[in-house]
mmCIF file of the C-alpha atoms, coordinates in Angstrom:
data_MODEL
# 
_entry.id   MODEL 
# 
loop_
_atom_site.group_PDB 
_atom_site.id 
_atom_site.type_symbol 
_atom_site.label_atom_id 
_atom_site.label_alt_id 
_atom_site.label_comp_id 
_atom_site.label_asym_id 
_atom_site.label_entity_id 
_atom_site.label_seq_id 
_atom_site.pdbx_PDB_ins_code 
_atom_site.Cartn_x 
_atom_site.Cartn_y 
_atom_site.Cartn_z 
_atom_site.occupancy 
_atom_site.B_iso_or_equiv 
_atom_site.pdbx_formal_charge 
_atom_site.auth_seq_id 
_atom_site.auth_comp_id 
_atom_site.auth_asym_id 
_atom_site.auth_atom_id 
_atom_site.pdbx_PDB_model_num 
ATOM 1   C CA . MET A 1 1   ? 104.867 92.911  91.414  1.00 0.00 ? 1   MET A CA 1 
ATOM 2   C CA . GLN A 1 2   ? 107.494 91.624  93.574  1.00 0.00 ? 2   GLN A CA 1 
ATOM 3   C CA . ASP A 1 3   ? 110.789 90.112  92.256  1.00 0.00 ? 3   ASP A CA 1 
ATOM 4   C CA . ASN A 1 4   ? 111.417 86.915  94.020  1.00 0.00 ? 4   ASN A CA 1 
ATOM 5   C CA . ASP A 1 5   ? 114.599 84.545  93.670  1.00 0.00 ? 5   ASP A CA 1 
ATOM 6   C CA . ILE A 1 6   ? 112.849 81.238  92.543  1.00 0.00 ? 6   ILE A CA 1 
ATOM 7   C CA . SER A 1 7   ? 116.070 79.162  93.285  1.00 0.00 ? 7   SER A CA 1 
ATOM 8   C CA . SER A 1 8   ? 114.714 78.405  96.811  1.00 0.00 ? 8   SER A CA 1 
ATOM 9   C CA . ALA A 1 9   ? 111.103 78.056  95.997  1.00 0.00 ? 9   ALA A CA 1 
ATOM 10  C CA . ASP A 1 10  ? 109.329 74.865  96.923  1.00 0.00 ? 10  ASP A CA 1 
ATOM 11  C CA . SER A 1 11  ? 107.603 72.736  94.144  1.00 0.00 ? 11  SER A CA 1 
ATOM 12  C CA . GLU A 1 12  ? 104.089 74.152  94.938  1.00 0.00 ? 12  GLU A CA 1 
ATOM 13  C CA . THR A 1 13  ? 105.410 77.756  94.408  1.00 0.00 ? 13  THR A CA 1 
ATOM 14  C CA . LEU A 1 14  ? 107.060 76.717  91.079  1.00 0.00 ? 14  LEU A CA 1 
ATOM 15  C CA . ALA A 1 15  ? 104.019 74.911  89.918  1.00 0.00 ? 15  ALA A CA 1 
ATOM 16  C CA . ALA A 1 16  ? 101.901 77.998  90.652  1.00 0.00 ? 16  ALA A CA 1 
ATOM 17  C CA . ALA A 1 17  ? 104.362 80.171  88.914  1.00 0.00 ? 17  ALA A CA 1 
ATOM 18  C CA . LEU A 1 18  ? 104.309 78.017  85.861  1.00 0.00 ? 18  LEU A CA 1 
ATOM 19  C CA . ASP A 1 19  ? 100.587 77.915  85.817  1.00 0.00 ? 19  ASP A CA 1 
ATOM 20  C CA . MET A 1 20  ? 100.475 81.750  86.072  1.00 0.00 ? 20  MET A CA 1 
ATOM 21  C CA . ALA A 1 21  ? 102.785 82.084  83.159  1.00 0.00 ? 21  ALA A CA 1 
ATOM 22  C CA . ARG A 1 22  ? 100.565 79.727  81.101  1.00 0.00 ? 22  ARG A CA 1 
ATOM 23  C CA . THR A 1 23  ? 97.339  81.616  82.014  1.00 0.00 ? 23  THR A CA 1 
ATOM 24  C CA . ASN A 1 24  ? 98.897  85.051  82.211  1.00 0.00 ? 24  ASN A CA 1 
ATOM 25  C CA . THR A 1 25  ? 97.593  85.404  85.606  1.00 0.00 ? 25  THR A CA 1 
ATOM 26  C CA . PHE A 1 26  ? 99.507  86.997  88.442  1.00 0.00 ? 26  PHE A CA 1 
ATOM 27  C CA . ILE A 1 27  ? 99.186  87.111  92.167  1.00 0.00 ? 27  ILE A CA 1 
ATOM 28  C CA . TRP A 1 28  ? 98.861  90.583  93.339  1.00 0.00 ? 28  TRP A CA 1 
ATOM 29  C CA . THR A 1 29  ? 99.746  91.641  96.961  1.00 0.00 ? 29  THR A CA 1 
ATOM 30  C CA . PRO A 1 30  ? 97.104  93.725  98.815  1.00 0.00 ? 30  PRO A CA 1 
ATOM 31  C CA . GLU A 1 31  ? 99.458  96.641  98.744  1.00 0.00 ? 31  GLU A CA 1 
ATOM 32  C CA . GLU A 1 32  ? 99.793  96.358  94.885  1.00 0.00 ? 32  GLU A CA 1 
ATOM 33  C CA . LEU A 1 33  ? 95.941  96.023  94.546  1.00 0.00 ? 33  LEU A CA 1 
ATOM 34  C CA . SER A 1 34  ? 95.527  99.146  96.758  1.00 0.00 ? 34  SER A CA 1 
ATOM 35  C CA . GLN A 1 35  ? 97.797  101.172 94.570  1.00 0.00 ? 35  GLN A CA 1 
ATOM 36  C CA . VAL A 1 36  ? 96.179  100.039 91.274  1.00 0.00 ? 36  VAL A CA 1 
ATOM 37  C CA . TRP A 1 37  ? 92.815  100.727 92.931  1.00 0.00 ? 37  TRP A CA 1 
ATOM 38  C CA . ARG A 1 38  ? 93.695  104.281 93.991  1.00 0.00 ? 38  ARG A CA 1 
ATOM 39  C CA . HIS A 1 39  ? 95.252  105.073 90.649  1.00 0.00 ? 39  HIS A CA 1 
ATOM 40  C CA . LEU A 1 40  ? 92.066  103.804 89.000  1.00 0.00 ? 40  LEU A CA 1 
ATOM 41  C CA . LEU A 1 41  ? 89.862  105.898 91.090  1.00 0.00 ? 41  LEU A CA 1 
ATOM 42  C CA . ARG A 1 42  ? 91.806  109.040 90.178  1.00 0.00 ? 42  ARG A CA 1 
ATOM 43  C CA . SER A 1 43  ? 91.909  108.335 86.590  1.00 0.00 ? 43  SER A CA 1 
ATOM 44  C CA . SER A 1 44  ? 89.286  109.659 84.136  1.00 0.00 ? 44  SER A CA 1 
ATOM 45  C CA . ILE A 1 45  ? 86.744  107.179 83.024  1.00 0.00 ? 45  ILE A CA 1 
ATOM 46  C CA . ARG A 1 46  ? 87.462  107.923 79.330  1.00 0.00 ? 46  ARG A CA 1 
ATOM 47  C CA . VAL A 1 47  ? 91.173  107.127 79.946  1.00 0.00 ? 47  VAL A CA 1 
ATOM 48  C CA . THR A 1 48  ? 90.439  103.999 82.045  1.00 0.00 ? 48  THR A CA 1 
ATOM 49  C CA . MET A 1 49  ? 88.001  102.697 79.265  1.00 0.00 ? 49  MET A CA 1 
ATOM 50  C CA . SER A 1 50  ? 90.307  103.654 76.317  1.00 0.00 ? 50  SER A CA 1 
ATOM 51  C CA . SER A 1 51  ? 90.526  100.044 75.294  1.00 0.00 ? 51  SER A CA 1 
ATOM 52  C CA . ARG A 1 52  ? 86.798  99.971  74.767  1.00 0.00 ? 52  ARG A CA 1 
ATOM 53  C CA . PRO A 1 53  ? 85.695  103.504 73.772  1.00 0.00 ? 53  PRO A CA 1 
ATOM 54  C CA . GLN A 1 54  ? 82.506  102.277 72.133  1.00 0.00 ? 54  GLN A CA 1 
ATOM 55  C CA . LEU A 1 55  ? 81.061  101.567 75.563  1.00 0.00 ? 55  LEU A CA 1 
ATOM 56  C CA . LEU A 1 56  ? 81.062  105.377 76.147  1.00 0.00 ? 56  LEU A CA 1 
ATOM 57  C CA . GLU A 1 57  ? 78.596  105.906 73.343  1.00 0.00 ? 57  GLU A CA 1 
ATOM 58  C CA . SER A 1 58  ? 74.793  105.456 73.326  1.00 0.00 ? 58  SER A CA 1 
ATOM 59  C CA . ASP A 1 59  ? 73.032  105.564 70.137  1.00 0.00 ? 59  ASP A CA 1 
ATOM 60  C CA . GLY A 1 60  ? 76.145  106.842 68.379  1.00 0.00 ? 60  GLY A CA 1 
ATOM 61  C CA . LYS A 1 61  ? 76.431  109.754 70.754  1.00 0.00 ? 61  LYS A CA 1 
ATOM 62  C CA . PRO A 1 62  ? 79.048  110.184 73.579  1.00 0.00 ? 62  PRO A CA 1 
ATOM 63  C CA . ILE A 1 63  ? 77.717  109.567 77.080  1.00 0.00 ? 63  ILE A CA 1 
ATOM 64  C CA . PRO A 1 64  ? 78.366  112.782 79.043  1.00 0.00 ? 64  PRO A CA 1 
ATOM 65  C CA . GLY A 1 65  ? 80.578  112.900 81.943  1.00 0.00 ? 65  GLY A CA 1 
ATOM 66  C CA . ALA A 1 66  ? 83.274  110.343 80.868  1.00 0.00 ? 66  ALA A CA 1 
ATOM 67  C CA . ASP A 1 67  ? 86.044  112.877 81.510  1.00 0.00 ? 67  ASP A CA 1 
ATOM 68  C CA . VAL A 1 68  ? 85.541  112.894 85.258  1.00 0.00 ? 68  VAL A CA 1 
ATOM 69  C CA . ALA A 1 69  ? 87.572  110.631 87.618  1.00 0.00 ? 69  ALA A CA 1 
ATOM 70  C CA . LEU A 1 70  ? 85.930  107.375 88.655  1.00 0.00 ? 70  LEU A CA 1 
ATOM 71  C CA . GLU A 1 71  ? 85.922  108.494 92.267  1.00 0.00 ? 71  GLU A CA 1 
ATOM 72  C CA . VAL A 1 72  ? 83.739  111.445 91.239  1.00 0.00 ? 72  VAL A CA 1 
ATOM 73  C CA . LEU A 1 73  ? 81.284  109.197 89.534  1.00 0.00 ? 73  LEU A CA 1 
ATOM 74  C CA . LEU A 1 74  ? 81.127  106.826 92.532  1.00 0.00 ? 74  LEU A CA 1 
ATOM 75  C CA . GLY A 1 75  ? 80.811  109.587 94.935  1.00 0.00 ? 75  GLY A CA 1 
ATOM 76  C CA . ALA A 1 76  ? 78.212  111.608 93.087  1.00 0.00 ? 76  ALA A CA 1 
ATOM 77  C CA . PRO A 1 77  ? 74.783  111.937 94.821  1.00 0.00 ? 77  PRO A CA 1 
ATOM 78  C CA . ALA A 1 78  ? 72.938  111.293 91.511  1.00 0.00 ? 78  ALA A CA 1 
ATOM 79  C CA . PRO A 1 79  ? 75.436  109.551 89.139  1.00 0.00 ? 79  PRO A CA 1 
ATOM 80  C CA . SER A 1 80  ? 74.588  109.065 85.562  1.00 0.00 ? 80  SER A CA 1 
ATOM 81  C CA . SER A 1 81  ? 73.064  105.632 85.062  1.00 0.00 ? 81  SER A CA 1 
ATOM 82  C CA . ALA A 1 82  ? 74.373  105.416 81.469  1.00 0.00 ? 82  ALA A CA 1 
ATOM 83  C CA . LEU A 1 83  ? 77.825  106.069 82.601  1.00 0.00 ? 83  LEU A CA 1 
ATOM 84  C CA . LEU A 1 84  ? 77.529  103.581 85.450  1.00 0.00 ? 84  LEU A CA 1 
ATOM 85  C CA . ALA A 1 85  ? 76.216  100.976 83.085  1.00 0.00 ? 85  ALA A CA 1 
ATOM 86  C CA . ALA A 1 86  ? 79.060  101.619 80.646  1.00 0.00 ? 86  ALA A CA 1 
ATOM 87  C CA . VAL A 1 87  ? 81.690  101.321 83.415  1.00 0.00 ? 87  VAL A CA 1 
ATOM 88  C CA . LYS A 1 88  ? 79.969  98.007  84.632  1.00 0.00 ? 88  LYS A CA 1 
ATOM 89  C CA . GLU A 1 89  ? 80.370  96.585  81.074  1.00 0.00 ? 89  GLU A CA 1 
ATOM 90  C CA . PHE A 1 90  ? 83.930  97.593  80.887  1.00 0.00 ? 90  PHE A CA 1 
ATOM 91  C CA . ALA A 1 91  ? 84.676  96.031  84.338  1.00 0.00 ? 91  ALA A CA 1 
ATOM 92  C CA . LYS A 1 92  ? 83.008  92.675  83.705  1.00 0.00 ? 92  LYS A CA 1 
ATOM 93  C CA . PRO A 1 93  ? 85.768  90.209  84.839  1.00 0.00 ? 93  PRO A CA 1 
ATOM 94  C CA . ALA A 1 94  ? 88.459  89.622  82.243  1.00 0.00 ? 94  ALA A CA 1 
ATOM 95  C CA . GLU A 1 95  ? 87.514  85.928  81.509  1.00 0.00 ? 95  GLU A CA 1 
ATOM 96  C CA . ALA A 1 96  ? 84.025  87.072  80.489  1.00 0.00 ? 96  ALA A CA 1 
ATOM 97  C CA . ARG A 1 97  ? 85.458  89.264  77.883  1.00 0.00 ? 97  ARG A CA 1 
ATOM 98  C CA . GLY A 1 98  ? 88.429  87.183  76.860  1.00 0.00 ? 98  GLY A CA 1 
ATOM 99  C CA . GLU A 1 99  ? 90.936  90.073  77.651  1.00 0.00 ? 99  GLU A CA 1 
ATOM 100 C CA . GLU A 1 100 ? 92.896  91.122  80.607  1.00 0.00 ? 100 GLU A CA 1 
ATOM 101 C CA . THR A 1 101 ? 92.880  95.077  80.942  1.00 0.00 ? 101 THR A CA 1 
ATOM 102 C CA . LEU A 1 102 ? 92.761  95.062  84.668  1.00 0.00 ? 102 LEU A CA 1 
ATOM 103 C CA . PRO A 1 103 ? 93.782  92.577  87.481  1.00 0.00 ? 103 PRO A CA 1 
ATOM 104 C CA . LEU A 1 104 ? 90.800  90.199  88.095  1.00 0.00 ? 104 LEU A CA 1 
ATOM 105 C CA . GLU A 1 105 ? 90.359  91.611  91.582  1.00 0.00 ? 105 GLU A CA 1 
ATOM 106 C CA . ILE A 1 106 ? 90.296  95.181  90.395  1.00 0.00 ? 106 ILE A CA 1 
ATOM 107 C CA . ALA A 1 107 ? 87.837  94.416  87.678  1.00 0.00 ? 107 ALA A CA 1 
ATOM 108 C CA . ARG A 1 108 ? 85.600  92.534  90.118  1.00 0.00 ? 108 ARG A CA 1 
ATOM 109 C CA . ALA A 1 109 ? 85.810  95.440  92.568  1.00 0.00 ? 109 ALA A CA 1 
ATOM 110 C CA . LEU A 1 110 ? 85.015  98.021  89.928  1.00 0.00 ? 110 LEU A CA 1 
ATOM 111 C CA . TYR A 1 111 ? 82.067  95.919  88.510  1.00 0.00 ? 111 TYR A CA 1 
ATOM 112 C CA . LEU A 1 112 ? 80.583  95.553  91.993  1.00 0.00 ? 112 LEU A CA 1 
ATOM 113 C CA . ALA A 1 113 ? 81.203  99.098  93.076  1.00 0.00 ? 113 ALA A CA 1 
ATOM 114 C CA . VAL A 1 114 ? 79.251  100.569 90.111  1.00 0.00 ? 114 VAL A CA 1 
ATOM 115 C CA . ILE A 1 115 ? 76.348  98.172  90.729  1.00 0.00 ? 115 ILE A CA 1 
ATOM 116 C CA . ALA A 1 116 ? 76.462  99.117  94.365  1.00 0.00 ? 116 ALA A CA 1 
ATOM 117 C CA . CYS A 1 117 ? 76.514  102.895 93.482  1.00 0.00 ? 117 CYS A CA 1 
ATOM 118 C CA . ALA A 1 118 ? 73.618  102.711 91.172  1.00 0.00 ? 118 ALA A CA 1 
ATOM 119 C CA . LYS A 1 119 ? 71.555  100.819 93.802  1.00 0.00 ? 119 LYS A CA 1 
ATOM 120 C CA . VAL A 1 120 ? 72.528  103.050 96.775  1.00 0.00 ? 120 VAL A CA 1 
ATOM 121 C CA . ARG A 1 121 ? 72.556  106.505 95.074  1.00 0.00 ? 121 ARG A CA 1 
ATOM 122 C CA . SER A 1 122 ? 69.770  106.061 92.526  1.00 0.00 ? 122 SER A CA 1 
ATOM 123 C CA . GLY A 1 123 ? 67.819  102.992 93.486  1.00 0.00 ? 123 GLY A CA 1 
ATOM 124 C CA . LEU A 1 124 ? 68.601  101.391 90.211  1.00 0.00 ? 124 LEU A CA 1 
ATOM 125 C CA . ALA A 1 125 ? 69.479  97.749  89.355  1.00 0.00 ? 125 ALA A CA 1 
ATOM 126 C CA . ILE A 1 126 ? 71.869  97.872  86.479  1.00 0.00 ? 126 ILE A CA 1 
ATOM 127 C CA . SER A 1 127 ? 72.689  94.287  86.719  1.00 0.00 ? 127 SER A CA 1 
ATOM 128 C CA . SER A 1 128 ? 70.914  91.055  86.385  1.00 0.00 ? 128 SER A CA 1 
ATOM 129 C CA . LEU A 1 129 ? 72.838  89.569  89.275  1.00 0.00 ? 129 LEU A CA 1 
ATOM 130 C CA . SER A 1 130 ? 70.599  87.582  91.606  1.00 0.00 ? 130 SER A CA 1 
ATOM 131 C CA . PRO A 1 131 ? 70.070  89.089  95.038  1.00 0.00 ? 131 PRO A CA 1 
ATOM 132 C CA . GLU A 1 132 ? 72.104  86.113  96.386  1.00 0.00 ? 132 GLU A CA 1 
ATOM 133 C CA . LYS A 1 133 ? 75.057  86.769  94.005  1.00 0.00 ? 133 LYS A CA 1 
ATOM 134 C CA . LEU A 1 134 ? 74.952  90.511  94.656  1.00 0.00 ? 134 LEU A CA 1 
ATOM 135 C CA . GLY A 1 135 ? 74.998  89.842  98.370  1.00 0.00 ? 135 GLY A CA 1 
ATOM 136 C CA . ARG A 1 136 ? 78.011  87.646  98.036  1.00 0.00 ? 136 ARG A CA 1 
ATOM 137 C CA . GLY A 1 137 ? 79.623  90.189  95.898  1.00 0.00 ? 137 GLY A CA 1 
ATOM 138 C CA . MET A 1 138 ? 79.150  92.849  98.561  1.00 0.00 ? 138 MET A CA 1 
ATOM 139 C CA . LYS A 1 139 ? 80.474  90.559  101.148 1.00 0.00 ? 139 LYS A CA 1 
ATOM 140 C CA . TRP A 1 140 ? 83.526  89.833  99.212  1.00 0.00 ? 140 TRP A CA 1 
ATOM 141 C CA . MET A 1 141 ? 84.124  93.624  98.727  1.00 0.00 ? 141 MET A CA 1 
ATOM 142 C CA . LEU A 1 142 ? 83.842  94.037  102.513 1.00 0.00 ? 142 LEU A CA 1 
ATOM 143 C CA . GLN A 1 143 ? 86.708  91.538  102.995 1.00 0.00 ? 143 GLN A CA 1 
ATOM 144 C CA . GLN A 1 144 ? 89.187  93.283  100.631 1.00 0.00 ? 144 GLN A CA 1 
ATOM 145 C CA . THR A 1 145 ? 91.479  95.195  102.864 1.00 0.00 ? 145 THR A CA 1 
ATOM 146 C CA . TRP A 1 146 ? 93.028  97.029  99.880  1.00 0.00 ? 146 TRP A CA 1 
ATOM 147 C CA . LEU A 1 147 ? 89.848  98.963  98.990  1.00 0.00 ? 147 LEU A CA 1 
ATOM 148 C CA . ASP A 1 148 ? 89.579  102.579 99.986  1.00 0.00 ? 148 ASP A CA 1 
ATOM 149 C CA . PRO A 1 149 ? 87.076  103.624 102.853 1.00 0.00 ? 149 PRO A CA 1 
ATOM 150 C CA . ALA A 1 150 ? 84.591  105.270 100.405 1.00 0.00 ? 150 ALA A CA 1 
ATOM 151 C CA . THR A 1 151 ? 84.137  102.064 98.431  1.00 0.00 ? 151 THR A CA 1 
ATOM 152 C CA . ILE A 1 152 ? 83.892  99.909  101.527 1.00 0.00 ? 152 ILE A CA 1 
ATOM 153 C CA . GLN A 1 153 ? 81.175  102.335 102.736 1.00 0.00 ? 153 GLN A CA 1 
ATOM 154 C CA . LEU A 1 154 ? 79.395  102.019 99.448  1.00 0.00 ? 154 LEU A CA 1 
ATOM 155 C CA . ALA A 1 155 ? 79.629  98.261  99.669  1.00 0.00 ? 155 ALA A CA 1 
ATOM 156 C CA . GLU A 1 156 ? 78.227  98.389  103.255 1.00 0.00 ? 156 GLU A CA 1 
ATOM 157 C CA . ARG A 1 157 ? 75.340  100.598 102.181 1.00 0.00 ? 157 ARG A CA 1 
ATOM 158 C CA . ALA A 1 158 ? 74.522  98.144  99.302  1.00 0.00 ? 158 ALA A CA 1 
ATOM 159 C CA . ALA A 1 159 ? 74.687  95.183  101.427 1.00 0.00 ? 159 ALA A CA 1 
ATOM 160 C CA . SER A 1 160 ? 72.387  96.925  104.026 1.00 0.00 ? 160 SER A CA 1 
ATOM 161 C CA . ALA A 1 161 ? 69.873  97.778  101.268 1.00 0.00 ? 161 ALA A CA 1 
ATOM 162 C CA . GLN A 1 162 ? 70.127  94.052  99.959  1.00 0.00 ? 162 GLN A CA 1 
ATOM 163 C CA . ALA A 1 163 ? 69.204  92.839  103.409 1.00 0.00 ? 163 ALA A CA 1 
ATOM 164 C CA . GLU A 1 164 ? 66.045  94.999  103.724 1.00 0.00 ? 164 GLU A CA 1 
# 
């Protein structure tokens, strides 16, 4: 986050800052989001999801593959549907869970990326999102300049599959 001198800020900026402080919401720059996203991609799924480890279990047993980096899962030709579903549940936007483990934009991109991955790579629907909402989500992803090229390509392929 940037450190800014608020002594010369206009009233709109100050009001937004006060509102952010009240809601624990921050405005992330595209550069910051890019750095967070790239870090997330390189991190192991188990470490990323350490605040909700129960999601990495199915019927009391560990879901295999959780020690790989997220970018490996998203790039796999046949990714584990159980692991994709677990990451999707973890990434549901912070407001839906009542906690903030990731910036909202990052959580949203992760949520949509694993849904797109399941659809494109396995032909699976791991979400109950309507086709319209999923299409809007892919369109949103394509507008995010901070996402990496592989994720953008995944969103493009999912959007194309959605249009068919």
